[in-house]
Residue, then its C-alpha position, 0 to 999 in steps of 0.5 A: m868111555p861108555a862106548a868102550v865099557v858098555p859092549v864088554l858089559i853086554g857081551s859078559g851078560v850074554a856069556e853069563g846067561y849061558g853059564k859061561f862067564s869068566w871074570w878074568r877074560a872079561l877084564l882082559a876084554l875090558l882092557v882091550a876095549l878101554a885101551l883102544q878107546v883111549g888110543v883112538n882119541y889120541a889118534n884123532d887128536y893127532s891126525d885132526g891136529i896136524r891136518g888143521t881140522d881142529e883150528k876152529r873147534v867147538g868141542p872140548v880142547r884138543l892137545v895138538a890143536s891147542g898146543l898143549a902137547p907136541a904132536s909126536q907125543v900125542r902120536a906116541a900115546a896113541f901107539a902106546c895104547f894100541a900096544v896095551a890093547g895088543v898085549a891083552g888081546l894076544v893073551l885072549a887069543a892064546v887061550t881061545s883062538w888065534w884068529l882073534v889076532p887078525v881081528g885085533l889088527v883090523c880093530v887097530a887099523a880102524a882106530w888109526f885110519y878113522t882120521g889118520g892116513p891119506h884117506p881117513y874114512g871118518y872124513a868120508g862119512l863112514g864113521e858111524v858104519f865103523v863105529f857100529l861094527f867095532f863098538g857094537v858087533v865086534a866088541v859085544t860078540g868078541t867079548a862073549y866069544v872069548q868067554m864062551d868059545s863060540v858065537s851065539w845068536l843072542g850075542l849078535v842081536a845084543s850087539i845091535p843096541a850097543g852099536l846104535l848107541a855108539c852111533a848116537l854118540l858119534m852123531v851128536n858129536n858130529l852134529r855139533d861140529i857140522r859148521t867147522d867140519t864143513q869148513a875144514g873139508k871133513r865130510t862126516l855123515a852129519v855134514r853129508l846128511g845136513d842138520a835136520r836129517s842128522r837130528i832125525a838119525y840121532q833120535g832114531a839111534m836113541v830109540a831103536p835099541f829099545v825096540v830090539v830089547v822088546g824083541l828079546i823079552f821072550w828069551r830074556p824077560l829081565v831085559v825090561l830093566t832097560a826101561v830105567a834108561c828111558v827116563l834119561i833119554r828125554p833131555p838129550y832127545q829133546a835138546v837135539r829135537s829142539g835145535a840145540s847146536g854148538p857148545a850146547l851139544i857138549r852137554t847133550l853128548g855127556q847125557t847121551g853117554r849116561v843113557q848108554l851106560v845105564f842102558g848097558i848095565a841094565f841090558a847086561i843084567g837082563l841078558a845074564v838072568h836066564s829064567 
């Protein structure tokens, strides 16, 4: 869930920094983000389940693969979430710009075709690319846009850390599943890179956001507050670096999410205060 909440926090921090924060538009943007996040998880559960990808899953239990829910119900749940996101998105489009509608449709399509359809891009090693775009660039700049009615350079730059941390979440998740994904024919980026290089990629995605923050200190000095998240980086960073694998990385996934959330809160506060 931090992957959905953090970009909205950051985008709202950008808007507040320009004196244009709107609480109700921020809440609608959060509803869109959360509904899409829940929806994509249901969609992945459904698509991976009917493909048989999750038959030997290492991670948390999936509904379809485990038989806890019929595939049709899981698919319906995904579409219901997409519908909620669509309604909230239409309200935002009505009060800002109708070009948000095609953007929203692309977001829903990206959520479904990550593991759905005849040629899912998640199975081709493109998951991190789309996660960076939609949980970083689109989510942060979109949240700021619906409050400011304009796209700012600060929003674009601030979207980079959000996208990188979302990529770190996906990378550690796929690092855990390299063996089973390989057997299932799921060619994630982690499978393509291999174990060693995937670990390096994860470490880079965890450190790079702080490098971006350093570059913003001149314009928003209080972004240094993100330093509090540095304390939380060490456990997941060390676990991945030391070779943790399989179920051990489930805990690392949670720790990565905490880093993302704390970083996002601190970053949003720093962006909001324009001294």
